[in-house]
ZATIBA-387003 format. One record per atom (N, C-alpha, C, CB): residue in three letters; x, y, z. Coordinates in steps of 0.001 Angstrom, whole numbers, plus 500000, padded with zeros to 6 digits. Glycine has a CB too. Layout:
BEGIN
AlaXYZ...
END
This chain:
BEGIN
Met421662882808176283Met422510881453176078Met422824880575176678Met423400881492175821Phe422673881278178359Phe422918880400179454Phe421753880719180215Phe424281880580180213Pro421437880411181293Pro420135880583181976Pro421102881278183331Pro419011878893182256Gly420294882286183624Gly420916883302184406Gly422223883762184814Gly420531883182185237Ile422977884079183752Ile424520884969183552Ile423712885843182595Ile426227884048182751Gly422651885503181409Gly423052886129180624Gly422491887878180143Gly422959885169179825Gly421726888196181050Gly420890889962180873Gly421691890357181381Gly419419890587181514Lys421149891529182956Lys421589892608183836Lys423288892094183998Lys420554892669185448Gly423456893294183691Gly424697892934185171Gly426231892206184990Gly423908891670186314Val425763891305183412Val427103890664183032Val427859891110181951Val426954889382182769Ser429010892382181857Ser429257892487181019Ser430111891328180135Ser429556893463181239Pro430510892505178683Pro430933891407177766Pro432631890652178376Pro431049892250176014Lys433297891536179133Lys434540890936179194Lys434281889613180118Lys435661891990179778Lys433259889821181466Lys433312889050181811Lys432334887868181908Lys433676889452182431Met431009887911180333Met430819886983179738Met432031886053179180Met430076887442178943Lys432531886744179086Lys433918886087178282Lys434718885372178912Lys434848886985177756Gln435396885587179589Gln436015885235181037Gln435146884058181452Gln435927886554182237Met433758884159181616Met433115882896182849Met433201881628181230Met430601883408183887Met432661882130180390Met432981881317178735Met434015880220178719Met433654882442177518Lys435421881216178808Lys436746880646179176Lys437071879488179693Lys437246881277179890Gln436222879511180693Gln436597878730182526Gln435826877572181943Gln435725879608184487Met434697877612181041Met434019876139180846Met434405876194179605Met432354875807181097Gly435258876560179129Gly436037875642178215Gly435646876140176556Gly435538873889178575Ile434942876799176526Ile434680877789175503Ile435598878916174942Ile433686878376175927Asn435692878961173820Asn436443880009173279Asn435401880458171734Asn438235879356172975Ile435641881715171926Ile434718882586170790Ile434757883854169735Ile433868882989171418Glu435677883660169213Glu436565885048168439Glu435611884672166781Glu439097884752168319Glu436022886099166202Glu435405886613165032Glu435967886829163865Glu434953887591165245Ile435480885736162810Ile437216885618161366Ile436460887249161139Ile437221883804159070Glu438140888050161416Glu438354889471160522Glu437933889220158732Glu440315889972160666Gly437858889890158046Gly438189890943157035Gly437435889518155782Gly440393891627156950Val436683889258156201Val435300888269155930Val434715889107154622Val433944888215157496Glu434666888391152734Glu434252889327152798Glu432468888410151445Glu435687890749152371Glu432841886957151614Glu431438886195151421Glu431387884685151701Glu430962886345149948Val431089884458152964Val429717883388152725Val428996882856151860Val428863883660153082Thr429212881842151339Thr428108880792150597Thr428085879438150920Thr428277880709149143Ile426882878885150476Ile426298877526150615Ile425633877409150114Ile425920877041151452Arg425591876534149667Arg425927875761147915Arg424627874463148135Arg428245874741147641Thr423479874557147231Thr423011873348147519Thr422487872803146226Thr422025873397148603Lys422280871534145926Lys422588871473144037Lys421870872223143406Lys422302870129143196Asp420721872827143654Asp419800873725142492Asp419982875026143000Asp418032873380142350Arg420685875901143904Arg420352876878144671Arg421581877554145612Arg419266876336145429Glu422407878149145608Glu423234879082146540Glu423077880393146944Glu424283879182146134Ile422594880470148573Ile422592881177149636Ile423761881562149962Ile422064880645150546Phe424000883049149408Phe425388884309149954Phe425152885131150848Phe425909885378148942Phe426268885779151506Phe425778886687152598Phe427257887539152411Phe425340885854154346Leu426966888220151277Leu427665889556150991Leu428772890438153017Leu425740890847150236Asp427454890766153233Asp427760891947154271Asp427789890786155232Asp426556893400154568Ala428318889481155530Ala428644888665156333Ala429771888639157999Ala429000888006155357Ser429339888159158804Ser429936888474160440Ser430244886971160670Ser428635889253161823Val431010886103160514Val431386884963161483Val431679884875162857Val432303884498161115Thr431069884109163199Thr431533883528164320Thr432097882620164981Thr431124883499164655Val433209881866165938Val433590880534165362Val433306880479167000Val435251880075164381Met432838879107167181Met433634878671168529Met433159877649169112Met433687879619169575Asp434065877580169685Asp435117876206169963Asp434649875532171363Asp436979876725170151Ala434518874587171499Ala433964874492172837Ala434477872716172848Ala431988874994172990Gln435360872910173904Gln435895871006174175Gln436535870544172740Gln434189869625174540Gly436836871091171950Gly437446870645170310Gly436393870570169699Gly438275869209170009Asn435032870992169936Asn433606870846168470Asn433766872793168561Asn431054869771169193Arg433808872324167241Arg434117874330166370Arg432332874422165524Arg436201874362164230Ser431870875055166141Ser430713875458165315Ser430726877468164756Ser429213874984166507Tyr430097877307163657Tyr430372878598163298Tyr428943879300162783Tyr431542878571162185Gln429000880401163652Gln427809881612163066Gln427385882605162234Gln427610882195163572Val427603882754161077Val426605883344160138Val425845884615160162Val425744882563160070Val426335885466160862Val425167886430160646Val425506887913159837Val424587886770162161Gly424198888151159056Gly424583889079157320Gly422448888972156514Gly426500887322155641Thr422307889359155772Thr421742889580154757Thr421934888185153954Thr422245890839154180Pro421013886603153812Pro420879886348153015Pro419993887005151589Pro420766885548153517Gln420827886394150162Gln421203886485149639Gln420761885086148944Gln422118887006150002Glu419078885263147834Glu419309883484146616Glu419604883178145867Glu418721882749146063Arg420438882728144468Arg420236882783143292Arg420156881221142588Arg421258883688142818Asp419533881061141286Asp420245879957141216Asp421760878941140876Asp419653879800140806Arg421851877990140952Arg423603877234140929Arg423775877033139958Arg424081875923141570Gln424345878208138656Gln425235877697137932Gln425930876631137207Gln425598877900138259Val425247875397137322Val426162873959137510Val427314874143135447Val424349871815137668Ser428795874443135853Ser429562874026134866Ser429652873056134292Ser430368874108135028Ile429983872617132879Ile429504871737132160Ile430965871232131704Ile428419872249131109Pro432000870143131109Pro433319870129131010Pro433614869895129731Pro433912869281131822Asp433887869700128351Asp433964869272127456Asp433551868234127262Asp434723869367127201Ala435247868047128313Ala435050866003128253Ala433690865300128088Ala435502865193129847Asp433175865929129397Asp431854865620129977Asp430354865102128805Asp431529867133130812Val430776866226127966Val429430866288126776Val430681865177125785Val428795868568125809Glu431804864898125137Glu431714863901124628Glu431955862628125390Glu432353864055123721Leu432083862315126712Leu432023861148127307Leu429832860785126898Leu432769861456129342Val428799861633127057Val428147861313127025Val427821861001125185Val427615861994127943Val428358862374124382Val427708862327123165Val428283860160123367Val428571863804121527Ala429940859792123668Ala430114858330123002Ala429044857159123664Ala431811857784123296Gln428699857831124629Gln427694856526125118Gln426521856718125066Gln427773856045126430Thr425860857499124650Thr424265857229123639Thr424512858069122415Thr422538857904124469Gly425085858055121523Gly425132858724119683Gly424390859495119572Gly424775857888118388Cys424580860673120790Cys423801862010119906Cys424551862546120123Cys422508862766120114Ser423457864150119601Ser424444865534119851Ser425534865724120629Ser423817866505120342Ser426208866602120331Ser427035866689121290Ser426296868537122477Ser428877866723120266Asp424983869151121331Asp424588869812122057Asp422755869220123158Asp424680871029121032Glu422445867897122194Glu421449867370123092Glu422575866677124735Glu420415865903121966Ala423621866610124387Ala424269865815125382Ala424098867358126365Ala426079864999124912Arg424631868180125907Arg424874869256127244Arg423857869764127896Arg425549870478126941Ala422803869494127115Ala421378869675127751Ala420811869637128808Ala420749869132127450Ala421454867353128345Ala420649866631129501Ala421326866275130440Ala419981865518129199Leu422579867019130041Leu423956867181131600Leu422898868028132169Leu426025868233131398Glu422734870083131460Glu422252870809132598Glu421472870224133147Glu421778871902132453Glu420182869621132875Glu418694869398132951Glu419395868251133732Glu417520869183131486Ser420346868405134403Ser420653866840135471Ser421885867213136492Ser421324865165134335Ser421688868802136048Ser423477869373137084Ser424461868849136711Ser423770868997138749Gly424722868302136355Gly425380867147135375Gly426126866023135916Gly426356867732134454Asp424563865877136393Asp425542864409136492Asp425524863221135204Asp424938863485137938Leu426393862823135236Leu427113862262134052Leu426207860904133779Leu428859861939134393Ala425428859970134861Ala425385859075134276Ala423376858848134372Ala426573858002134934Glu422617860159134870Glu421432860591135032Glu421086861187133434Glu421404861650136313Ala422243861740132651Ala421805861774131847Ala422432861535130782Ala421350862488131918Ile423213860204130847Ile423863858937129601Ile422066858432130011Ile425872857340130189Val421495857730130902Val420001857314131538Val419700857615130439Val419160857983132828Lys418603858926131085Lys418066859564130200Lys417606860170128580Lys418298859869130592Leu419113859695127626Leu419479860052126431Leu418813858975125807Leu420926860241126181Ser419177857639126548Ser418925856162126296Ser417548855995126050Ser419340855248127446Ser417163856134127155Ser416076855693127197Ser414901856494126297Ser415883855609128518Val415188857750125762Val414334858368124498Val414169857453123653Val414915859512123721
END
């Protein structure tokens, strides 16, 4: 992490003390049950995560260590969105829901897609 001070002869306590002198504070978040990273089409989650927070002069960084697992992201489509797409396009509610699911819940994309058919 820091050249010349990381390896042999430096105890974790001494390392923590030196980092504190440089304005860096590191602490582990206790009791973490799950960490989830969501993208548009998938989720990466850690059930066995260890999370460490490093605060260096007001800038906070989080380090996640664990076994990542992936799953497709399930998008919840509210009935109000389906009704809006039906009202705008005149399609059936099944067609509207399918278009919304295909567009990951994006109303404008679903309406444009159904309007251009």
